[in-house]
N, C-alpha and C positions, 0 to 999 in steps of 0.2 A: 273616826270615828265618819265627821261631815264626810269628807273624802273617799269616803266607801263608796258612800250614796251617794252616792254621786255614782262615783261610777257605775253600779249597780241598777240607779237608771236610763244612764246608756247605757248600758246591752238593753236593759228594757227595750226603748227604741227604737230597736234591728239590728242586721247582723249582719255578719261578713259572705259569705258570699261563697272568694274565691278569687285566689292570689296570682298573680304574673308579674314572671322579672324576664327580662333584656336584658345580656349587658353585653358592651362594644368592647373590646379590651386592645388598646392602640398605645403597649407602652407601662410607660405608671399613672396615664391618663384613662379611668374607666369609665361609658359611659351605661348608667343607667337607665331604663325604667319598668316603670314598676304601678301594676292594677290593679285596682281593686275594683269587685265587684259586690252593690250594699245590696238591702234588700230594709231598709231607713224609715221609720213613720218623718213623715211632712211637716212636723215641727221642728224637727231638727236642725238649724241655719251652720249649724256647722260643729266638725268634730276634731279630733288631735292628732296627730301622726311624731311618733318617736321615731326611733333611733342610738343605737349605744355608739358613744367617743368612744375612736382604742385608737393609742399613742400608733405615729405613722400616719394616720388614712384621715385624709377631710372631704370631706362634703362640701360642697356647690350649689345648694338646691336652685331648679335651673325655674320650673313650671309646672302646676298642677290645671289641667283644664277635667272636665265634667259634660262628655259629650263631643268635646270641642273648641267648648267654651270654653274659654279663659278667667277661676279658682282667686279667687282676694288670697291671701296670706300673712301670714304673719309669723316673726320669729317670739315663741314664746321662752326665757333663756329657764333654764335649770342646770345642774349640777351635777354632769358626767351623760349627756343626755340630750341632745340636735331634738327640737318638742321646735311644730310645726302647728299652728291654727289656723283649717279650710272652711274655704266657708262662700254659702250659694246666693245667690238672691235670692230673692220671695220670690214665691214662683214656679220656684227650677224642683224638677222633682231629679233624688242622689240617682241618678243603677250606676255605671261607670267607671271611680276617680279617672285620670293614667296620672302618675308624678313621674317628671326627672332630675334626673340632675347628674356630683359627676363626683369624684372617687378618686383624689393623687391622690395615692399612697408611695413610701419609701421602703426600701428594701426588695430581697429577693420573695419575705417572708410576709402577705396582712394579713391582715383581715374586715372582706367590705361587711358593712353595717348593712342590713335589712329594715327598711321603715312600717310598726304594726302602730294596732290602732285598738279602745279598752273595747272594741266588739266582738261578745261569743264568734266562734263558728257555728254558720251554718248546716253545716256535715261532717263530718271524719273520714270523706270517700279515699282515694290513692289521689286524685287529680283534685284536688285540690287546691293547696298552690302548685306550681310548674315553671318550670328556669331552665334556662337557657343565651352560653354562653355563649359566647364567641372571637374568636381573634385570629390571625393572622395566620398562616400555613405553615410558619416559618415559629411560633414560637409557640410552648407548650405550659401545664398551669398542671400537677395534682390537686387537687380536690382534699382539704384532711377535713372541711366538714362541710356539715355531716359526711354520715361516713355512712352512701347510700350509693349503689351502681349507677352509675352514668353510661346514657349514652352513646359514643357519637360518630361524627357527621361528616362529609368536606369534601370540597373544593380540590380546584390547580388556586384557588388565592388564599380560602382559609376553610376553617373548622369548623364544627359547632357542636356542643358538650351543652345536654339535654336531662330529668332528671323531673321526679314527679310523685308527690309524700303528705300524706293526711294532716299536716299543718304546716303555720310558720317558720322555718325558721330565725330566728334575730339577727342573727349575718352569715356570713360565707367566708372559713378560712383555708387564704389561697396560696400557694406553694407555685414561684414556677424553675421550671428546671434549666439548668444550661443546656442549649442545644439541644435538635429529638431525642425521644428518648429510644438508647442504648441498651448492648447488653438481653439478657434473655429474663424473667420474667425468675419466680420462684416456682408458680406452679408448674411454669411450665418447663422451669432447670426435672422439675422430681419426674414430671409428665418420661421429661430426654432420656435422664437416671435408668427408670420402670421398663424404658422399648429399651437400652441395653439387659441391662438384669433378662427381662425376658426370654432372651434375641440367644446374651449367652447359655440358661441354663437349655433354651435347644438348639443349641449347637453342642451342647456340650450331650446332651444324652445321641444326637444325632450319633457325634462322632466311637463314642461306645455303645452303640446296636445293640453290634452280635455282643458282646459282656452280658450285657444288660437281659438282651434274648433268654443267651446260652449259658448265663451261673458262671 
């Protein structure tokens, strides 16, 4: 009961207005930059950020900053959770806190934890949470969770995947594909099959046009 009361009091003192994440993939190491846009009362001097722990994924937290100034971090042990307390100096105002960390993963399929807070979301707009994943052109990843539509763009050196959703997911589930995408997707195969079917019907009608005309 006391824990729930503490969380309720913290939520009443502020809210999360937006979250953005940038991920750079290089082999089995992922560099993550997560930004929290905050609207907090001046009385809030610290808050906790938490991320789930997954087998095969280890996190190394690097920095947290507020408008370019480094913030003090405290590691708080918690079973099954990566938990850190972010502290600001007296007189500073919360605005946009940027956290950077590294994730080392094992295997072709893995989970990438994202940090979250106890603050409530200020809105449920589609652009509340945005993420982009950058990887070398030679690598190919499939996002198994969340199951949303991604936008892809690229250059000669790398490619970028992006999406926006109205809520902050606790993790991403990724799978590395061997080599470039190959073959024909299911939807493409269906479209091609339908095209050949209609082409065959049209050809059959054209060949038998006289019989169809005169009976």
